[in-house]
C-alpha positions in Angstrom: -9.9 52.5 12.5 -7.9 49.7 12.0 -9.7 46.3 11.1 -6.7 43.8 10.6 -6.7 41.2 7.4 -7.9 37.7 8.0 -5.3 35.3 8.2 -4.2 34.0 4.4 -3.7 37.0 2.7 -0.5 37.5 0.9 0.7 39.5 4.2 1.0 36.1 6.2 3.7 34.6 4.0 6.0 37.3 4.4 9.0 37.6 6.9 8.6 40.6 9.3 11.2 42.4 11.5 12.9 43.2 8.2 13.9 46.4 5.7 12.2 45.6 2.1 14.0 47.5 -0.7 11.4 48.2 -3.9 12.5 49.8 -6.6 10.5 51.9 -8.7 11.1 52.3 -12.2 11.4 55.3 -14.9 7.8 54.1 -16.1 6.0 54.0 -12.9 2.4 56.1 -12.7 -0.3 56.2 -10.6 -1.0 55.8 -7.1 2.4 55.3 -4.8 0.3 52.8 -2.6 -0.9 51.1 -5.5 2.6 50.9 -7.2 4.4 49.7 -4.6 1.8 47.1 -3.9 2.5 45.7 -7.5 5.7 45.7 -7.0 6.2 43.8 -3.9 5.0 40.4 -4.0 3.4 39.4 -0.2 2.2 42.8 0.4 -1.3 43.9 -0.1 -2.4 47.4 -0.9 -4.0 47.6 2.5 -0.7 46.5 4.5 1.2 49.3 2.2 -1.3 51.9 3.5 -1.0 50.3 6.9 2.9 50.4 7.4 2.7 54.3 5.5 0.8 55.2 8.3 3.3 54.2 11.1 6.2 55.7 8.7 7.4 52.5 7.8 8.0 53.4 4.7 10.5 55.9 2.7 12.6 57.3 -0.6 15.7 58.9 0.2 15.5 59.1 4.0 12.1 60.7 3.7 9.1 59.1 5.6 6.1 59.0 3.2 2.8 59.0 4.9 0.5 59.8 1.9 -0.9 57.1 0.0 -2.5 58.7 -2.8 0.6 60.7 -3.5 2.3 59.7 -7.3 4.2 57.4 -7.1 7.6 58.1 -8.1 10.7 56.5 -9.9 13.7 55.5 -7.0 14.0 53.0 -4.3 11.8 53.1 -1.4 12.6 51.4 1.9 10.0 49.2 4.0 10.4 48.3 7.4 8.3 45.5 8.2 8.0 45.1 11.9 8.6 41.6 13.9 4.9 40.0 14.4 3.0 40.4 17.4 2.0 36.8 19.1 -0.4 35.1 16.7 -2.3 33.0 19.2 -3.8 34.6 22.4 -4.8 32.3 25.1 -8.3 32.6 26.9 -7.3 34.0 30.8 -10.4 34.0 33.5 -10.0 38.0 33.8 -12.8 39.3 35.0 -15.3 41.9 32.6 -17.6 44.3 33.3 -20.2 43.8 31.1 -22.5 46.5 30.0 -24.3 44.7 26.9 -24.2 41.3 25.8 -26.5 39.0 23.2 -25.2 36.4 20.8 -23.8 38.6 18.3 -21.9 40.9 20.1 -20.6 42.2 23.9 -20.1 46.0 25.2 -17.9 45.9 28.2 -16.4 48.6 30.5 -12.5 48.5 29.8 -10.1 49.4 32.7 -7.4 51.4 32.2 -4.4 49.4 32.2 -6.0 47.1 30.1 -4.3 46.6 25.9 -7.1 45.9 23.8 -5.3 42.9 22.2 -1.5 41.0 22.5 0.8 43.7 20.6 4.8 43.7 22.0 4.6 44.5 25.6 1.2 43.7 26.0 1.1 39.6 25.3 -1.2 39.1 28.0 -3.8 40.2 30.2 -5.8 42.2 27.2 -9.0 42.0 26.6 -8.5 39.6 24.0 -7.3 37.1 26.5 -10.4 38.0 28.7 -12.8 37.4 25.9 -11.3 34.3 24.4 -12.1 33.1 28.0 -15.6 34.8 28.2 -16.6 33.7 24.5 -15.0 31.0 23.6 -15.3 29.8 20.2 -18.4 32.5 19.5 -15.9 35.4 19.3 -15.8 36.7 15.6 -12.7 35.5 13.7 -12.5 38.5 11.1 -9.8 40.3 13.1 -7.4 37.9 12.7 -5.7 35.2 15.2 -4.0 38.4 17.4 -7.3 40.4 17.3 -10.3 38.3 17.0 -13.6 40.3 17.9 -12.3 43.6 17.9 -13.5 46.4 16.0 -12.2 49.4 17.5 -9.5 50.3 20.2 -9.0 52.0 23.3 -5.2 52.7 24.1 -4.4 50.8 26.7 -4.6 53.8 29.6 -7.7 55.0 28.7 -10.7 53.3 30.6 -14.3 53.1 29.3 -17.1 52.1 26.7 -15.7 49.4 23.8 -17.4 47.3 21.6 -16.7 43.2 20.3 -18.2 41.5 17.9 -19.2 37.6 18.6 -20.3 36.7 15.1 -18.7 37.4 11.5 -21.9 39.1 10.8 -21.9 41.6 13.5 -18.4 42.2 13.1 -18.6 43.4 9.6 -21.9 45.5 10.4 -19.8 47.2 13.4 -17.3 47.8 11.2 -19.2 49.1 8.6 -20.9 52.0 11.4 -17.5 53.1 12.2 -16.2 53.2 8.7 -19.2 55.7 7.8 -18.9 57.5 11.6 -22.2 56.4 12.5 -21.7 56.2 15.9 -22.1 58.1 18.9 -18.8 58.4 20.8 -18.8 61.1 24.1 -15.7 61.2 26.0 -14.2 62.8 29.1 -11.1 64.5 29.6 -9.4 66.7 32.6 -7.1 68.9 31.1 -4.2 71.0 31.9 -5.5 74.5 31.8 -8.8 75.0 29.8 -9.4 75.7 25.8 -10.0 78.9 25.1 -13.5 78.4 23.7 -16.5 76.7 25.8 -17.6 75.3 22.8 -15.4 74.3 19.5 -14.7 72.1 16.4 -11.3 70.8 16.0 -11.0 69.9 12.1 -7.1 68.9 11.4 -5.0 66.2 9.5 -3.3 63.7 11.7 -0.7 61.5 10.8 2.6 60.0 12.2 4.9 62.3 13.6 7.7 62.8 11.5 10.2 63.5 14.6 8.8 60.3 17.0 7.4 57.5 15.3 5.2 56.4 18.4 3.7 59.9 18.2 1.2 61.0 16.4 0.7 64.9 15.2 -1.5 67.4 13.2 0.1 67.5 9.8 -0.2 69.9 7.1 0.2 67.5 4.2 -0.6 63.9 3.6 -2.4 61.8 7.3 -6.0 61.3 7.3 -8.8 63.7 8.3 -9.4 64.1 12.2 -12.6 65.8 13.5 -13.3 66.5 17.5 -16.0 68.5 18.6 -15.8 69.4 22.2 -17.6 71.4 25.2 -15.8 72.9 28.4 -18.1 71.0 31.2 -16.3 72.2 34.6 -13.5 75.0 35.3 -11.6 74.2 37.7 -9.2 77.2 39.5 -9.5 80.9 39.0 -11.9 81.9 36.5 -9.6 83.9 34.7 -6.9 81.5 34.5 -8.1 78.0 35.1 -5.6 75.4 36.5 -7.3 72.6 34.6 -10.9 71.5 33.3 -13.1 69.0 32.5 -14.0 68.3 28.8 -16.5 66.5 27.1 -15.3 65.4 23.6 -17.7 63.9 20.7 -15.9 61.9 18.1 -17.2 62.6 14.5 -13.8 60.4 13.2 -12.1 58.3 15.1 -8.1 58.1 14.5 -4.9 56.9 16.6 -4.9 58.9 19.6 -6.6 61.5 18.3 -8.5 63.5 21.6 -4.7 63.0 23.0 -3.6 65.4 20.2 -6.3 67.5 19.8 -6.6 68.5 22.6 -2.9 69.0 23.2 -3.2 71.0 19.8 -5.5 73.8 21.2 -3.1 74.1 24.6 -5.2 71.5 27.0 -3.8 68.3 26.9 -5.2 65.8 29.0 -4.1 65.6 32.4 -1.3 62.9 33.3 -0.9 62.0 29.5 2.8 60.5 28.8 3.0 61.3 25.4 1.1 64.7 24.4 1.1 66.3 28.0 4.8 68.4 27.7 4.7 70.9 30.5 3.8 70.3 34.1 0.2 71.2 35.6 0.0 73.7 38.2 1.6 71.9 41.6 -2.0 72.3 43.0 -3.1 70.0 40.0 -0.2 68.2 40.1 -0.8 67.1 44.1 -4.4 66.7 43.0 -3.4 63.9 40.5 -0.8 62.1 43.1 -3.2 62.3 46.0 -6.0 60.5 44.0 -3.2 57.9 42.0 -3.7 59.6 38.8 -0.8 58.0 36.8 -2.0 57.6 33.1 -4.1 60.0 30.9 -6.9 61.5 32.3 -9.0 60.0 29.3 -12.3 57.7 29.3 -14.8 56.8 27.0 -18.3 57.5 28.8 -21.0 56.8 25.9 -20.8 54.5 23.0 -23.8 54.5 20.7 -25.1 52.7 17.5 -28.0 50.8 15.9 -26.9 47.0 16.1 -26.0 45.2 13.3 -28.3 42.1 13.2 -31.4 43.1 15.3 -31.5 47.0 14.9 -32.2 48.2 18.0 -30.9 51.1 19.3 -28.0 51.2 21.7 -26.8 53.7 24.2 -24.2 52.4 26.7 -22.6 54.5 29.5 -19.9 54.4 31.7 -19.0 56.2 34.9 -15.4 57.3 35.0 -13.3 55.1 37.1 -11.9 55.7 40.5 -8.7 57.8 39.7 -10.6 60.2 37.4 -13.4 60.6 39.5 -11.0 61.2 42.8 -9.1 63.7 40.7 -12.0 65.9 40.1 -13.3 65.7 43.5 -10.2 66.9 44.6 -10.0 69.9 41.4 -13.1 71.2 42.6 -11.7 72.5 45.8 -9.2 74.5 44.0 
């Protein structure tokens, strides 16, 4: 989970879109993230950690992702990305609302809608829709560009997502996510099937050293990531399934976690443009084309948590959208 720093932090005064050089002397000691923050005015420790997670900090040509690594003397380069639009405007975009009160709102996010403005998705995001629906009541803790956003779904992942309407609710929800005290179940249609019907995938995830747009299972650095899965259906021959429906329950919530983990065990999401290396079987490919599935077949089906203000136990569910459901019906014919 990434929670944006509030406006007014020292980061806001730092020019973005540049390469920052930071020299650490021979007497440097302690953790790398702390040493860089101390040596780089205008960059907070949290900002340094976020940049390292994105592979934007390097030394001697080597990207550094382990924030707790020992600081070493030398010249460090920090690639500060250009700013995203900081003032999203309300847009009257219809929302499927699963639950709403004065503290929070739970929606069924469609595939193709980004959670918040970013390069390439400056408008038409969930934030734009929430600003129109909630108005000034939307929590400001997420920052100007991401008001109310406590967690995110990938743009092309559909399903249940919660946003905060008050700062108190935002803080409470963020604490639940931080403690992993959230029930999250995703449904995926995969190429082939995991070897085990039920399993646990526990790895460390970090930025891919070969492609900064991708996450990867790493042996050093990164962050702990745990996914529990159960194969619900197999499609095609029993001896060699062509596809499957897999329910994944998150213990942690890292960027692209389910997509990376399923690919790691040899059963990537159908239609995944980043992690679905290798074509599905011709019959599966034909089913996807007929169903109109042109994105990763991943759906956030359930979100359960204790309401941070009222204490009520909430459990919100969403059925897979048409492209997912049509693909499933066609796979059942294999």
